[in-house]
C-alpha positions, 0 to 999 in steps of 0.5 A, spaced: 630 800 502 629 798 509 626 803 514 631 807 518 626 808 524 619 806 526 613 810 530 608 808 535 603 813 538 600 811 545 593 812 548 596 817 552 598 822 546 605 820 547 608 819 540 615 815 540 620 815 534 625 810 534 631 810 530 633 803 528 639 803 523 644 798 524 650 799 526 650 806 528 644 809 527 647 813 521 641 815 516 642 816 509 639 822 505 633 818 504 632 817 511 633 824 514 628 826 509 623 821 511 624 822 518 623 830 517 616 828 514 614 823 520 616 828 525 612 834 522 606 830 521 606 827 528 606 834 530 600 836 526 596 830 528 591 832 534 591 826 538 599 827 539 601 831 545 608 830 546 614 826 541 619 822 544 625 821 540 630 815 542 634 810 538 636 802 539 642 799 538 649 801 540 648 809 540 642 814 539 645 817 532 652 817 529 649 823 524 649 822 516 651 816 512 659 818 511 660 811 506 654 814 502 657 821 501 664 818 500 661 814 494 656 820 492 659 826 494 654 830 490 648 827 495 651 833 500 645 837 498 640 832 499 643 830 506 643 838 508 636 839 506 634 833 510 638 835 516 635 842 516 628 839 515 629 834 521 632 839 526 627 844 524 621 839 524 623 838 532 625 845 534 619 848 530 614 842 532 607 844 534 608 839 540 614 838 545 619 834 543 624 830 548 630 826 546 632 820 550 639 819 548 644 813 550 651 811 547 654 816 542 650 822 540 654 825 534 653 830 528 645 829 526 644 826 533 647 833 536 642 837 531 636 833 534 638 834 541 640 841 540 633 842 537 629 838 542 625 841 548 628 836 553 634 832 553 634 826 557 641 822 557 643 815 559 649 814 564 653 812 558 651 817 553 657 822 550 656 828 546 660 830 540 661 834 533 666 831 529 665 835 523 672 837 522 674 830 522 669 828 517 670 834 512 664 838 513 661 843 517 654 844 521 651 843 527 654 848 531 648 852 532 645 846 535 651 844 540 651 852 542 644 852 544 646 846 549 653 848 551 654 855 550 659 859 545 666 857 548 665 850 550 662 849 543 668 852 539 673 847 544 668 841 542 668 843 534 675 844 533 678 838 537 673 833 536 672 832 543 666 828 547 662 830 553 660 825 557 653 825 560 655 827 567 659 833 564 653 835 560 649 835 566 653 839 570 654 844 564 646 844 564 646 842 557 641 836 559 635 835 564 637 828 567 642 823 567 639 816 568 641 808 568 641 806 561 635 801 563 631 807 565 632 811 559 626 810 555 621 809 561 624 816 564 623 820 558 616 817 557 614 819 564 616 826 563 612 826 556 606 823 560 606 829 565 606 834 559 601 830 555 596 830 561 596 838 561 591 842 556 594 840 549 592 847 547 596 851 552 602 846 551 602 848 544 601 855 545 607 855 550 611 851 545 610 857 540 611 862 545 618 859 548 620 858 541 619 865 539 623 868 545 629 865 544 635 869 542 636 869 534 634 864 529 636 857 530 634 855 523 638 861 520 644 860 524 644 852 521 643 854 514 649 859 514 653 853 517 651 849 511 653 854 506 660 852 509 659 845 508 659 846 501 665 850 501 668 845 505 666 839 500 670 843 494 677 842 498 681 836 497 682 835 505 674 834 505 674 828 501 681 825 504 677 826 511 671 822 508 676 816 505 680 816 511 674 814 515 671 809 510 678 806 510 679 806 517 686 810 517 689 816 519 687 822 514 693 825 511 694 833 509 
């Protein structure tokens, strides 16, 4: 099986995790599990002080592999587990995690951004959570961590996208930069953090996570229970088959 991401650790203490799963960086069930393990392991390494997650290709991340789930719907349990573990590995990591995104940021891409400490976006980035149109649930807790309650509901119900400029205006992301400056901007911020006391930054990360309202992981796990409920509905299968067959779903 081909690798769906790669990892580089720089002398500065900054680790880069690069999603590279053509054509749209939609990871399959094994890929999400391995990504979670890699992010968690990086945070445990003493030489790693900051993690940057970015993507190659047309967009940052299109979420899960819908074609895999259309062929094997029973894998939804494993996919759910991999998503949960990945987002938790980002949110609860011992070191700060920066998401540097471009193009489409969908599904699991929203989960990574919503779990991250800082999000930097290219000018061409757009954010969305088309779960209703894919016959699933999940990710709204992470979207809500970025955009707030009513905007999240609008996006979730309609499947609409939010541009990088609008996301910045809504204070959902830290910065918008030209596409060609995305990686270096993220690495520059990461190096600023990595230059500080690693002990103090790790303490700060834990302290900041502890003062958030509610428990992000518990909220997401609640949502995932409704994904299983959705999969028991015939409309859910129709949405996935329509997506794979590139046609309008019929209900």
